[in-house]
Backbone as JSON, one array per atom type, in Angstrom:
{
  "sequence": "MLDRASLRDPWPRPPRALPAARLGEPPSGARVTVAGLVLVRQRPGTAKGVIFVTLEDETGTANIVVWAKVYERFRRAVIAGRLLRVTGKLQREAGVVHVVAELIEDLSPLLDRLLEPGFRPDGVRAGDQP",
  "N": [[0.84, -1.19, 0.0], [0.56, 2.22, -0.85], [1.85, 5.13, 0.74], [0.82, 8.49, 1.64], [2.95, 10.27, 1.18], [4.4, 8.94, -0.81], [2.69, 9.2, -2.95], [2.73, 11.94, -3.4], [5.39, 12.37, -4.05], [6.8, 11.47, -6.83], [9.31, 10.43, -7.58], [11.9, 7.94, -7.12], [12.46, 6.98, -3.77], [14.97, 6.98, -1.16], [15.85, 3.69, -0.01], [16.17, 3.22, -2.73], [17.66, 3.85, -5.95], [17.84, 6.85, -7.75], [17.68, 7.37, -11.17], [20.21, 9.11, -13.01], [19.26, 10.72, -15.09], [16.85, 11.6, -14.15], [17.26, 13.5, -12.22], [16.43, 16.1, -12.38], [13.8, 16.21, -11.59], [12.97, 16.0, -8.71], [12.37, 18.43, -6.09], [14.61, 21.11, -5.11], [16.56, 20.43, -2.28], [15.34, 18.05, -1.66], [15.66, 14.73, -0.38], [17.61, 12.34, -1.84], [18.72, 9.32, -3.52], [21.44, 8.23, -5.4], [23.22, 6.19, -7.76], [26.19, 4.85, -9.18], [28.96, 4.29, -11.47], [32.22, 5.41, -10.56], [33.48, 8.17, -12.09], [35.1, 10.46, -11.85], [37.14, 11.92, -9.34], [37.62, 14.77, -7.51], [39.66, 17.01, -5.75], [40.03, 19.98, -5.19], [42.54, 22.32, -4.26], [41.63, 24.76, -3.41], [39.15, 24.33, -2.37], [38.65, 23.96, 0.32], [38.79, 21.39, 1.58], [36.63, 20.07, 0.47], [35.33, 17.47, -1.54], [34.71, 16.57, -4.87], [32.75, 14.37, -6.66], [32.06, 12.51, -9.54], [29.51, 10.54, -10.7], [28.41, 7.89, -12.85], [25.6, 6.5, -14.38], [23.46, 4.32, -16.31], [21.97, 6.27, -17.54], [23.14, 8.77, -17.47], [25.12, 11.35, -15.85], [25.91, 12.13, -12.4], [26.52, 14.7, -10.14], [28.39, 14.86, -7.23], [28.77, 16.25, -4.03], [31.05, 16.18, -1.47], [31.43, 16.94, 1.72], [34.01, 17.78, 4.1], [33.67, 16.55, 6.7], [31.91, 14.46, 6.12], [33.44, 13.09, 4.31], [35.52, 12.17, 6.0], [34.13, 10.3, 7.48], [33.37, 8.41, 5.55], [35.66, 7.74, 4.21], [37.16, 5.51, 3.08], [35.37, 4.42, 1.14], [35.04, 6.66, -0.54], [37.65, 7.07, -1.49], [38.46, 4.55, -2.58], [36.26, 3.32, -3.81], [34.63, 1.94, -6.65], [32.11, 1.64, -7.62], [29.5, 3.4, -6.44], [26.88, 4.16, -4.08], [25.04, 6.9, -3.23], [23.48, 8.86, -0.83], [21.74, 11.82, -0.23], [21.14, 15.4, 0.01], [19.44, 17.1, -2.55], [20.67, 19.69, -4.56], [20.36, 22.75, -6.23], [22.05, 25.06, -8.16], [22.6, 27.84, -10.06], [21.7, 26.52, -12.38], [22.99, 24.08, -12.2], [22.93, 20.78, -10.99], [23.46, 19.16, -7.95], [24.24, 16.5, -5.66], [24.4, 16.62, -2.31], [26.35, 14.86, -0.32], [25.36, 12.61, 2.26], [25.37, 10.0, 3.09], [27.46, 7.42, 2.06], [27.92, 4.6, 0.15], [29.87, 1.81, -0.64], [29.56, -0.09, -3.37], [31.13, -1.67, -4.89], [31.89, -4.47, -4.76], [29.79, -5.7, -6.12], [30.42, -5.42, -8.77], [32.32, -7.37, -9.19], [30.85, -9.64, -9.59], [30.37, -9.72, -12.27], [32.45, -11.1, -13.37], [32.1, -13.71, -12.68], [31.78, -17.15, -13.57], [29.21, -18.06, -15.76], [27.64, -15.85, -15.23], [24.74, -13.96, -15.67], [23.07, -11.15, -16.79], [20.34, -9.74, -15.01], [18.54, -8.09, -16.12], [17.74, -5.92, -14.67], [17.93, -2.49, -14.0], [20.14, 0.14, -12.79], [18.58, 2.17, -11.55], [16.48, 0.71, -10.62], [17.25, -0.74, -8.47], [17.09, -1.93, -5.08]],
  "CA": [[0.0, 0.0, 0.0], [1.32, 3.47, -0.92], [1.49, 6.17, 1.7], [0.58, 9.78, 1.0], [4.22, 10.85, 0.72], [4.75, 8.3, -2.07], [1.83, 9.75, -3.99], [3.16, 13.31, -3.67], [6.75, 12.37, -4.56], [6.84, 10.39, -7.82], [10.65, 9.91, -7.83], [12.26, 6.9, -6.15], [12.96, 7.45, -2.48], [15.97, 6.09, -0.6], [17.18, 3.37, -0.51], [16.25, 3.01, -4.18], [18.5, 4.85, -6.61], [17.23, 7.67, -8.78], [18.55, 7.48, -12.36], [20.77, 10.46, -13.2], [18.42, 11.47, -16.02], [15.66, 12.11, -13.45], [17.65, 14.41, -11.14], [15.73, 17.37, -12.54], [12.42, 16.1, -11.12], [12.71, 16.36, -7.32], [12.68, 19.82, -5.76], [15.84, 21.36, -4.39], [16.42, 20.09, -0.86], [14.81, 16.69, -1.5], [16.65, 13.69, -0.07], [17.6, 11.36, -2.93], [19.82, 8.37, -3.61], [21.92, 7.97, -6.75], [24.26, 5.16, -7.78], [26.88, 4.76, -10.46], [30.42, 4.11, -11.52], [32.97, 6.63, -10.28], [34.23, 8.67, -13.24], [36.07, 11.48, -11.46], [37.23, 12.42, -7.96], [38.41, 16.01, -7.53], [39.84, 17.67, -4.46], [40.78, 21.21, -5.45], [43.18, 22.93, -3.11], [40.88, 25.96, -3.0], [37.79, 23.95, -1.97], [38.58, 23.81, 1.78], [38.54, 20.01, 1.97], [35.48, 19.49, -0.22], [35.66, 16.58, -2.65], [33.68, 16.47, -5.88], [32.76, 13.06, -7.29], [31.09, 12.36, -10.63], [29.05, 9.17, -10.89], [27.7, 7.67, -14.1], [24.77, 5.31, -14.52], [23.11, 4.1, -17.72], [21.2, 7.4, -18.08], [23.9, 10.02, -17.44], [26.04, 11.58, -14.73], [25.44, 12.82, -11.2], [27.58, 15.42, -9.44], [28.3, 14.64, -5.79], [29.59, 17.12, -3.19], [31.37, 15.49, -0.22], [32.05, 17.84, 2.68], [35.14, 17.18, 4.82], [33.22, 15.66, 7.78], [31.33, 13.27, 5.49], [34.6, 12.39, 3.75], [36.2, 11.46, 7.08], [33.28, 9.17, 7.88], [33.28, 7.43, 4.47], [36.93, 7.89, 3.5], [37.53, 4.33, 2.29], [34.48, 4.35, -0.03], [35.32, 7.78, -1.43], [38.96, 6.89, -2.11], [38.66, 3.3, -3.3], [35.06, 2.79, -4.44], [34.46, 2.01, -8.1], [30.67, 1.73, -7.79], [29.01, 3.99, -5.2], [25.5, 4.62, -3.91], [25.13, 8.1, -2.4], [22.23, 9.46, -0.39], [21.97, 13.18, 0.26], [20.19, 16.46, -0.37], [19.56, 17.65, -3.89], [20.94, 21.13, -4.54], [20.43, 23.39, -7.55], [22.64, 26.4, -8.15], [22.97, 28.35, -11.38], [21.41, 25.52, -13.39], [23.75, 22.85, -11.97], [22.34, 19.93, -9.96], [24.41, 18.39, -7.15], [23.75, 15.79, -4.49], [25.31, 16.86, -1.19], [26.4, 13.53, 0.29], [25.17, 12.35, 3.69], [25.7, 8.59, 3.26], [28.16, 6.9, 0.88], [28.07, 3.15, 0.24], [30.71, 1.22, -1.69], [28.93, -1.28, -3.94], [32.1, -2.24, -5.83], [31.87, -5.94, -4.86], [28.79, -6.13, -7.11], [31.09, -5.47, -10.08], [33.05, -8.63, -9.29], [29.93, -10.67, -10.08], [30.45, -9.75, -13.73], [33.51, -12.03, -13.74], [31.75, -15.07, -12.28], [31.33, -18.01, -14.67], [27.75, -18.22, -15.84], [26.91, -14.62, -14.89], [23.76, -13.47, -16.64], [22.38, -9.98, -16.25], [18.94, -10.03, -14.73], [17.68, -7.11, -16.79], [17.42, -4.84, -13.75], [18.79, -1.33, -14.16], [20.58, 0.76, -11.54], [17.49, 2.91, -10.94], [15.5, -0.23, -10.1], [17.82, -1.48, -7.35], [16.66, -1.5, -3.74]],
  "C": [[0.88, 1.25, 0.0], [0.88, 4.44, 0.16], [1.33, 7.49, 0.96], [1.84, 10.42, 0.46], [4.63, 10.24, -0.61], [3.93, 8.86, -3.22], [2.25, 11.17, -4.37], [4.52, 13.34, -4.37], [6.93, 11.22, -5.55], [8.24, 9.82, -8.1], [10.97, 8.84, -6.79], [12.85, 7.51, -4.89], [14.03, 6.5, -1.97], [15.29, 4.91, 0.1], [17.25, 3.1, -2.0], [17.05, 4.14, -4.81], [17.73, 5.55, -7.72], [18.16, 7.72, -9.99], [18.99, 8.93, -12.56], [19.89, 11.31, -14.1], [17.2, 12.08, -15.34], [16.0, 13.09, -12.33], [16.98, 15.78, -11.25], [14.33, 17.37, -11.97], [12.19, 16.5, -9.66], [13.04, 17.83, -7.06], [14.02, 19.93, -5.05], [15.61, 21.1, -2.92], [15.86, 18.71, -0.62], [15.95, 15.73, -1.17], [16.51, 12.61, -1.13], [18.78, 10.41, -2.8], [20.15, 8.17, -5.07], [23.0, 6.9, -6.66], [24.91, 5.16, -9.15], [28.35, 4.49, -10.32], [31.1, 5.44, -11.27], [33.77, 7.0, -11.53], [35.38, 9.56, -12.81], [35.97, 11.73, -9.96], [38.11, 13.66, -8.03], [38.46, 16.59, -6.12], [40.67, 18.92, -4.67], [41.36, 21.79, -4.17], [42.42, 24.12, -2.57], [39.51, 25.62, -2.44], [37.63, 23.66, -0.49], [38.17, 22.4, 2.2], [37.35, 19.35, 1.31], [35.98, 18.62, -1.36], [34.46, 16.53, -3.58], [33.84, 15.13, -6.58], [31.72, 13.08, -8.4], [30.8, 10.88, -10.79], [28.33, 9.06, -12.23], [26.88, 6.39, -14.0], [24.38, 5.19, -15.99], [22.36, 5.26, -18.35], [21.98, 8.7, -18.12], [24.78, 10.12, -16.22], [25.36, 12.33, -13.59], [26.64, 13.44, -10.51], [27.35, 15.3, -7.93], [29.25, 15.6, -5.08], [29.79, 16.39, -1.86], [32.1, 16.48, 0.68], [33.07, 17.07, 3.52], [34.69, 16.2, 5.92], [32.62, 14.37, 7.23], [32.46, 12.43, 4.9], [35.31, 11.58, 4.84], [35.43, 10.22, 7.49], [33.29, 8.04, 6.84], [34.54, 7.43, 3.6], [37.25, 6.72, 2.57], [36.68, 4.23, 1.02], [34.81, 5.45, -1.03], [36.63, 7.57, -2.18], [39.01, 5.68, -3.04], [37.45, 2.79, -4.07], [35.04, 2.98, -5.95], [33.0, 2.17, -8.47], [30.11, 2.21, -6.46], [27.51, 4.24, -5.26], [25.59, 5.75, -2.88], [23.74, 8.62, -2.1], [22.54, 10.84, 0.16], [20.9, 14.13, -0.23], [20.49, 16.97, -1.77], [19.73, 19.16, -3.8], [21.02, 21.64, -5.97], [20.99, 24.78, -7.39], [23.07, 26.74, -9.56], [22.8, 27.27, -12.46], [22.16, 24.21, -13.24], [23.11, 22.09, -10.81], [23.45, 19.13, -9.28], [23.64, 17.59, -6.11], [24.81, 16.01, -3.41], [25.26, 15.62, -0.31], [26.18, 13.56, 1.8], [25.6, 10.93, 4.02], [26.32, 8.09, 1.96], [28.4, 5.42, 1.1], [28.9, 2.66, -0.94], [30.06, -0.09, -2.14], [29.85, -2.0, -4.92], [32.1, -3.77, -5.88], [30.83, -6.47, -5.86], [29.41, -6.23, -8.5], [31.83, -6.79, -10.28], [32.15, -9.77, -9.79], [29.97, -10.78, -11.6], [31.47, -10.77, -14.21], [33.18, -13.48, -13.41], [31.32, -15.89, -13.5], [29.81, -18.15, -14.63], [26.97, -16.98, -15.46], [25.97, -14.24, -16.02], [23.08, -12.25, -16.05], [20.91, -10.28, -16.07], [17.99, -9.02, -15.36], [17.29, -5.94, -15.91], [18.42, -3.72, -13.94], [19.11, -0.71, -12.82], [19.44, 1.48, -10.82], [16.43, 2.02, -10.32], [15.98, -0.93, -8.84], [17.29, -0.99, -6.03], [17.82, -0.93, -2.97]]
}
């Protein structure tokens, strides 16, 4: 049974992952979850400890902002993760959409399943994952 919040908010809610192509749908400040392969990690010297991560799923890219305190909590995932799921607040500034990370999960072990003999994709896309 759907609750009233589900009816008002048509985008997937955490822990499900929102496809990058749908990041324009939720309002600024909404709590969302995105997942994807890590394309880029940037830690500019002028950013006061902020790390910027770009994730890619089958629909596009998602920009992630990781503040220093969140980085310290999830350091291993941020540094070594190849496939991440990030939950945080959606932020829009000057036409750019970011997810400000609150929770970062390293899902990289799921990639190792691709190497298992007899692996067959189940047809489920990243945005469909629980």
